[in-house]
VOGU-3710 file (C-alpha; in Angstrom, 3 decimals, decimal comma):
1> msldikgder> 143,601/136,501/110,194  142,425/139,073/108,453  143,726/139,447/104,682  141,834/143,211/104,839  143,771/146,091/102,523  144,096/148,661/105,130  142,384/151,166/104,151  139,851/148,900/101,291  136,488/148,519/103,447  135,907/145,748/100,299
11> lhlqtgasit> 134,569/141,842/101,492  137,517/140,131/100,734  138,797/136,738/101,656  140,031/135,626/105,075  142,435/132,611/106,058  140,724/129,167/106,544  139,350/128,571/103,131  139,234/124,855/103,114  138,279/122,681/100,399  137,825/118,639/101,242
21> enddgtltgt> 137,993/115,358/99,170  135,819/112,882/100,277  136,071/108,937/99,716  132,591/109,038/97,700  134,273/111,112/95,079  132,875/114,570/95,518  134,413/117,957/97,542  133,304/120,266/99,756  134,426/123,351/101,341  134,318/126,364/102,817
31> avfigaarfe> 135,294/130,214/102,281  134,762/133,103/104,474  134,702/137,091/103,639  134,234/140,597/105,529  134,054/143,402/105,083  132,038/146,400/105,073  128,427/146,379/104,672  127,142/148,007/102,020  130,381/145,369/100,072  127,880/143,743/100,575
41> sfrprmgdsh> 126,093/142,766/97,256  129,889/142,200/96,078  129,161/138,981/97,701  129,488/135,599/95,930  126,845/134,085/94,353  124,748/131,166/94,559  126,923/128,723/91,365  130,180/130,421/91,773  133,638/128,804/92,043  135,040/128,529/94,814
51> pfnpkcects> 138,727/130,750/95,430  141,053/128,123/95,084  139,048/125,287/92,809  136,728/126,316/90,421  135,159/122,765/90,104  133,375/123,613/93,295  130,661/125,632/92,985  129,140/128,279/95,980  125,811/126,053/97,076  124,545/128,385/100,366
61> isletmtndr> 125,918/131,952/101,484  125,119/132,893/105,220  125,746/136,615/105,953  126,118/137,627/109,301  126,389/141,487/110,948  129,291/142,836/112,877  130,884/145,506/115,222  131,688/149,249/113,145  129,242/148,289/109,500  131,153/145,534/108,832
71> vkvvcsyfgi> 129,392/141,912/106,822  130,422/138,631/107,989  129,918/136,143/103,853  130,424/132,953/104,878  129,888/130,278/101,448  129,363/126,894/101,460  130,708/124,948/98,134  129,955/121,692/96,630  132,240/119,961/93,546  132,786/116,594/92,081
81> sndtrrvsyt> 136,496/115,190/91,456  136,207/112,447/90,043  134,052/109,485/89,049  133,589/107,208/91,855  130,497/104,949/92,247  129,039/102,464/95,610  127,548/99,763/94,064  125,162/97,361/95,535  123,679/93,483/95,043  120,408/92,605/96,838
91> agvasedvql> 119,864/88,752/95,415  116,563/87,029/96,027  113,944/85,254/93,809  110,765/85,886/91,480  107,462/83,860/91,091  107,244/82,545/87,499  104,772/80,830/86,239  105,048/77,035/86,304  104,572/76,765/82,365  107,701/79,339/81,931
101> hpdfekfagt> 109,696/76,926/83,282  113,149/75,697/80,540  112,276/72,156/81,138  108,552/72,043/81,725  107,490/69,616/79,229  110,198/67,240/80,305  107,548/66,873/83,949  104,247/68,166/82,259  104,485/66,458/79,147  102,033/68,140/76,559
111> ptapkggarw> 98,081/68,314/76,059  98,067/65,289/73,576  100,672/63,060/76,163  100,384/64,769/79,734  102,353/63,387/82,227  102,776/64,398/85,900  99,281/65,151/86,312  99,274/67,651/83,779  95,959/68,619/83,186  94,974/70,751/79,470
121> aeristyddg> 91,682/71,553/78,263  90,467/72,148/74,752  89,097/76,096/73,746  88,244/77,914/71,435  88,735/81,474/70,759  85,485/82,993/68,070  87,662/86,786/66,852  85,374/89,712/65,353  85,285/88,275/61,998  83,812/85,691/62,762
131> eeeeyyeflg> 87,230/82,924/62,225  87,331/80,474/65,419  90,615/79,388/66,639  91,327/75,937/69,233  93,767/76,451/71,936  94,598/73,826/74,208  94,431/75,430/78,501  96,916/74,626/81,065  94,927/73,531/84,401  97,084/72,247/86,673
141> ffngksgtae> 98,601/69,689/88,273  95,641/67,047/89,315  95,865/63,769/91,094  96,078/60,985/88,691  98,252/58,315/87,309  102,264/59,218/88,329  100,649/62,229/89,992  99,707/62,229/93,191  100,098/64,493/95,953  101,819/61,579/98,247
151> gkdslvgtsn> 103,891/60,848/95,221  107,911/61,072/94,890  108,699/64,800/93,570  105,060/64,835/93,228  103,743/68,438/91,713  99,793/68,561/92,458  98,986/71,770/93,250  101,225/73,891/91,862  101,596/76,985/89,398  104,326/78,746/90,555
161> yltpsgtvev> 108,182/78,410/90,629  111,423/80,566/92,417  113,661/81,943/89,622  117,262/83,899/91,462  116,806/86,916/91,142  118,906/90,147/92,156  119,228/93,917/91,894  121,921/96,141/91,838  121,740/100,136/92,783  124,438/101,918/91,056
171> syytsrepqm> 125,162/105,541/93,593  127,807/108,841/91,592  128,158/111,965/91,444  127,961/112,915/88,293  128,228/116,757/86,263  126,313/115,768/83,126  122,467/115,570/83,383  121,052/112,274/84,093  119,218/110,307/80,166  115,923/108,938/80,839
181> krlatihnki> 116,417/107,588/77,458  118,844/105,398/78,963  116,232/103,485/81,534  114,884/100,414/80,018  117,361/99,336/78,452  119,642/96,245/78,504  123,352/96,245/80,075  126,339/93,534/79,789  128,151/94,840/82,673  128,491/97,360/85,088
191> kgwrkpdgvk> 131,365/99,044/85,913  132,662/98,052/89,787  130,832/95,044/89,765  130,805/90,952/89,243  128,000/88,678/88,150  127,030/86,072/90,183  127,158/82,911/88,329  123,854/82,179/85,951  122,912/86,069/85,172  123,756/86,909/81,605
201> nllltdmpyr> 122,926/90,625/81,774  120,888/93,563/83,562  117,899/95,772/83,208  117,374/99,574/83,670  114,169/99,866/85,879  115,307/103,342/87,653  116,867/106,104/88,176  116,322/108,815/90,532  118,828/111,602/91,393  118,635/115,034/93,051
211> qigrshyqvt> 120,003/118,196/91,615  122,534/119,480/94,185  123,585/123,942/93,620  123,683/124,090/89,977  125,541/121,852/87,542  125,784/118,452/90,004  122,985/115,124/90,600  123,634/112,486/92,384  122,228/109,255/91,258  120,622/106,538/91,757
221> etylasdsvg> 120,415/103,721/88,959  118,445/100,335/89,833  119,220/97,218/87,717  117,129/94,438/87,771  119,868/91,011/86,608  118,454/88,293/84,569  118,645/84,672/84,210  121,411/82,699/82,426  118,816/83,236/79,467  118,858/87,487/79,949
231> wnpklyk> 116,670/89,979/79,061  114,903/89,777/76,143  116,716/92,611/73,306  113,199/92,273/71,106  111,777/93,332/73,938  114,681/96,122/75,209  116,928/97,924/73,154
//
């Protein structure tokens, strides 16, 4: 049914204009306008609001010619109704140098009192100013007293160990432009996600986004979960 006013050939909104609220917090809508082709230049423009909801802006426009020198304008709209966030968590493991193990000294000892077949080599570093400094370089675990490859709980050949590692992704829509200065920052919690045991905090490592229309954005934040010690605040904000 047309909403044309008799004798008025300007573009008029037709019945059936709609707004749909989606479960991801977004709004989508349509609206159709019909009028004389000579008034086509007065059609809605990109970014204009939906006739029934100012939160929705026009993101696409299609034109269709009709009989009697008339034109049909179909507009699609997009908007955001709330801050619904979709959270996903992927658990895994990461490889770390065995020397970073919190109990390394317990099972490997020290350069002067090694355990489990651990060996160090004494080195000397010479600096540009001629000053020298002695240090010990860890060589690994080798066959030896209490460190044979056949021994119980042997560490012979071990150079790395696995630690729990997880990635959290948070997807949402927003009308605020994402701020890249948030990258490499520490977060103690994420809305809508419960930290598993062994995770102290999270580090925001990536935040790709795409713009929808003129003022809306779809954002995906990626966080790396820490171990029980947490990310070092001296290195990250």
